[in-house]
Structures are given as C-alpha cells and as structure tokens.
C-alpha positions as CSV (number, residue, x, y, z in Angstrom):
1,X,-5.3,8.1,-0.9
2,X,-1.8,10.7,-2.2
3,X,1.7,9.6,-1.0
4,X,3.9,12.1,-1.1
5,X,8.2,11.8,-1.8
6,X,11.1,13.8,-0.9
7,X,13.7,12.7,-3.5
8,X,16.1,14.9,-4.1
9,X,18.9,15.0,-6.6
10,X,17.4,12.1,-8.2
11,X,15.9,11.5,-11.0
12,X,12.7,9.0,-12.9
13,X,15.6,6.7,-14.8
14,X,17.3,6.7,-11.3
15,X,14.2,5.5,-9.5
16,X,12.4,1.7,-9.1
17,X,8.6,2.3,-8.2
18,X,6.1,-0.6,-7.7
19,X,3.5,-0.4,-6.2
20,X,1.2,-3.9,-4.8
21,X,-1.8,-3.5,-2.7
22,X,-1.2,-2.9,1.1
23,X,2.5,-1.0,0.2
24,X,4.4,1.2,-1.7
25,X,8.7,-0.5,-3.0
26,X,11.1,2.6,-4.4
27,X,14.1,2.4,-4.8
28,X,16.7,4.1,-6.8
29,X,20.3,5.3,-7.0
30,X,21.6,9.2,-5.9
31,X,24.3,9.8,-8.0
32,X,26.3,13.0,-7.0
33,X,29.4,15.1,-9.0
34,X,30.3,18.5,-8.9
35,X,34.2,19.9,-10.2
36,X,35.2,23.0,-9.3
37,X,38.9,24.3,-10.5
38,X,40.9,27.6,-10.5
39,X,44.4,27.5,-12.0
40,X,46.6,25.9,-8.6
41,X,43.9,22.9,-7.8
42,X,40.6,20.7,-9.3
43,X,38.6,19.7,-7.1
44,X,35.9,16.8,-7.2
45,X,33.7,15.4,-5.5
46,X,31.2,12.3,-6.0
47,X,28.9,10.2,-4.2
48,X,26.7,7.8,-4.7
49,X,24.1,5.4,-2.9
50,X,21.3,2.8,-3.5
51,X,18.2,3.4,-1.9
52,X,15.5,2.2,-0.9
53,X,12.3,1.9,0.8
54,X,9.3,-0.2,1.4
55,X,5.9,1.8,2.9
56,X,3.7,0.5,3.8
57,X,-0.4,1.5,3.5
58,X,-2.8,2.2,5.5
59,X,-6.1,0.5,2.9
60,X,-5.7,-1.2,0.0
61,X,-5.1,0.9,-2.9
62,X,-5.2,-0.9,-7.2
63,X,-2.3,-0.8,-7.7
64,X,-3.3,-1.4,-11.6
65,X,-4.4,2.1,-11.9
66,X,-1.5,4.5,-9.8
67,X,-0.4,7.7,-11.3
68,X,3.0,9.1,-10.5
69,X,4.1,12.7,-10.8
70,X,7.9,13.3,-9.9
71,X,8.6,17.5,-9.7
72,X,11.4,19.0,-7.8
73,X,12.9,16.0,-6.0
74,X,9.1,15.4,-4.5
75,X,7.6,12.0,-5.9
76,X,3.9,12.6,-5.7
77,X,1.8,9.1,-5.5
78,X,-1.8,9.3,-6.6
79,X,-2.7,6.3,-5.7
80,X,-7.1,5.0,-5.5
81,X,-8.5,2.8,-2.7
82,X,-9.6,-0.6,-3.8
83,X,-13.2,-0.7,-2.9
84,X,-14.4,-2.6,0.0
85,X,-16.1,-5.9,-0.8
86,X,-19.6,-4.6,1.7
87,X,-20.8,-7.0,4.4
88,X,-23.1,-8.9,3.6
89,X,-25.6,-10.0,4.9
90,X,-26.8,-13.3,4.9
91,X,-31.1,-14.7,5.6
92,X,-31.5,-17.3,8.7
93,X,-34.2,-19.0,7.7
94,X,-36.0,-19.7,10.6
95,X,-38.4,-22.3,9.7
96,X,-35.6,-24.8,10.7
97,X,-34.4,-23.5,14.2
98,X,-38.5,-24.2,15.1
99,X,-38.4,-27.9,13.5
100,X,-35.8,-27.9,15.8
101,X,-36.9,-26.9,18.4
102,X,-40.1,-28.5,19.0
103,X,-38.3,-31.6,18.4
104,X,-36.7,-30.0,21.3
105,X,-39.5,-29.5,23.3
106,X,-41.4,-33.1,22.4
107,X,-39.0,-34.8,24.7
108,X,-36.5,-35.5,21.7
109,X,-33.9,-33.9,23.0
110,X,-31.6,-34.2,26.5
111,X,-32.5,-29.5,27.3
112,X,-35.6,-28.5,28.9
113,X,-37.8,-25.9,27.5
114,X,-37.6,-22.8,28.5
C-alpha cells in the first residue's frame, strides 16, 4: 500500500513519522523565513508552526518494514500489508452428535424425534 502526503517546505529532520499496524502518525514543524532588503528598508517574514496528523489505515500493515522517501515536499510511505490469517476450518466430529441423537430417540430426552 502506498501513502502519499504533501508536506511542502518541511525537511526530513523536522519530521517525525510513526507507524502502527492500524495508523500512521506524522508530526513536524514548518519553518519559513524570507528576507528582502533595499537601500531604504529591510523586510523580513517568519512563519513557524507545529502540525500533527494521524491517518487511520484501511488494513493492518507490517509496521516494522515500512519504507519512506521525502522528495520535493512529498512524503511517500510504502506500507506492506500484514498477511491476514486465513479463515480456520474446524472439522465437526459427527460420532458424538450421533450418540446424542440416539440417546434422545431412546426416550432419555424430552424431544420428539423428527
């Protein structure tokens, strides 16, 4: 499964990505600084802010084998799916069921035979 997240202007050192089997948590900090200077004035802009996002996953993943890539402001997580346990099939022992029916038919139970 691939998860793509746009995070423009955030460097890898400012990100904290945690993956459980059920969700991905992404936390980080935006840092933006702009300086312009002319002969008569200096103009500076600063913008800082923390963010956190938790994304629930539609299926369980193998959180220990996640691969991440951050390029041009896009974080791509490769999340291998957890192999689901195949549905278990149980064999019913009919020998015990037959002896219970014979006991009921012999008159030891209160149910009429069908």
